[in-house]
N, C-alpha and C positions, 0 to 999 in steps of 0.2 A: 502495498500499500504504499503512494507516497505520505510526504511526512504530513500536508497540508489537511489531507483525507483522513489520518490518523488523529489530527488536531482536531480535528472536526467531530469523527466517531467518539475521542475522549469526552468530549464537551456535550455531545450527547448522552452517553452514559453516566457522566457528572449529573446530569440534569434531572436522569430519569430517576439516580438515586434518589437524588435531593425530594423530588417529587413525591417518589414512593415510600418516603418515609415519614412524610404527613399524613397524618391522620385524616381520612377523608371519606363521607359520604353524598350519596347520589343528589342529595337538595329535594330531593322529594320527601313529601311530607311523611312522618312515620305513621306505619298503620293505626288506627283508632285503639287496639290492642296491642299494647308492647309486651304483654306478659305472653302473648302468643306470635311473635315475632319467633319465624320459623328459618327463613333467610339468612344469607350476610347480608344484604342489600338491606333487609328488614331494620335488623341488629344494629347495624350500623348509623341508620335513621334514627332511631330510639335511641341510645346514647350519644348520638348530636344533639337531639333534642332536649336531653337530660343536661348535657354540657352546657349547651346556649341559656337553659334557664339557671343555672349556678352562675353561670359567669353572668349575666345580666343583675343576680343580685349583688353578687362581689362587686360589679360597678357602681351598685346602689352604695351599699355600705361603705366602698372607700370614701365615697365621695361625701357621705355623711361624717365619714370619721377626718377627712382633711376639714371639714367645715366646724366641726370640734374643739380644732386644734386652740384659735384664738381663748376660748373660755378656759382652756387648759393649759395654755401656756402663762408662766410667770413673770416674765417681760424680761427678765434676765437674760444674757447670755451664756449658758449656750442653750438654755431654756425657751429662748423667746420664740415666738409664732415662726418667721423665717426658718431659724435652725429647725423647730419641730415639726413644719411643712416638708421640710428637705430628709429628712431621718426619714419620713414617713414615705416618699416617695422615693428615697435609695434602696428601702426597707421592702416596699412592693416589686421592685423592677430586679432586687435581686432573687425576691421568692419567685415571681415569675420567670425568672433565669433558672432557678432550680427546679420549677414543678416540671416547667418543658424538657430539660435534661434528663430529668427523673423517666419522666411519662412517653416522651417521643425518643428518647438516645435511651436507657436501659431496659424499661419494659418490652421494647419490640425486640430485644434478643433475644427473650424468651421462646417467642414465636419463631424465629429460624425464616422468616419468609411468612411463614401460614397466614391463612385468612382471616384467623382470629385476632392477628394482635390490633388490625385499626381499632375492634371494638374495647379490646384491652386497652389500650393508649386513650382511647377517648375518655373510659371509665376511670382511668386514674387521675387524669387532668379533671374529672368531675368530683371524685373525692377529694384532692386537692384542692381543687377550688373549695368545695365546700366546708374545708375543714379552715380554709383562711378566713372565711367570710365568718364562722363561729369566732375565730381569732380578734379580728378585726370588732367584731359587737362585745363580746367582750373586755377588750381592752377599753373602747370608748362608749362603752354604756349604750349602745345601739340596739332597738330594737327593729 
């Protein structure tokens, strides 16, 4: 193979590998009764819908936590509003990186490319997202 073709071929393989490592589902709505989901597509769609709900709740709680900071901050650095908000933002960014590395990078290795990987990856992300939401609710006393 000519050198250029090999580069294009290598780039295509890397692109496919990166795309296949991301959890995806068909975008179709989940079945009405997810407890009866039988196909991989149905299971992925159900898992995706659960993750979307968990992610939306986390986003709501995170915004509420940021809104609670001014009342909690003492005004004295490093416990003032800007420092506290930056600490929360840094914590959330680090947590997101951890969740994605754990679920998308680590959990998928147990499947060796099997069809159950996607639903397990999405399930892992959902579970970790629900845990983070609970943690933020407790720390910031959010309902």
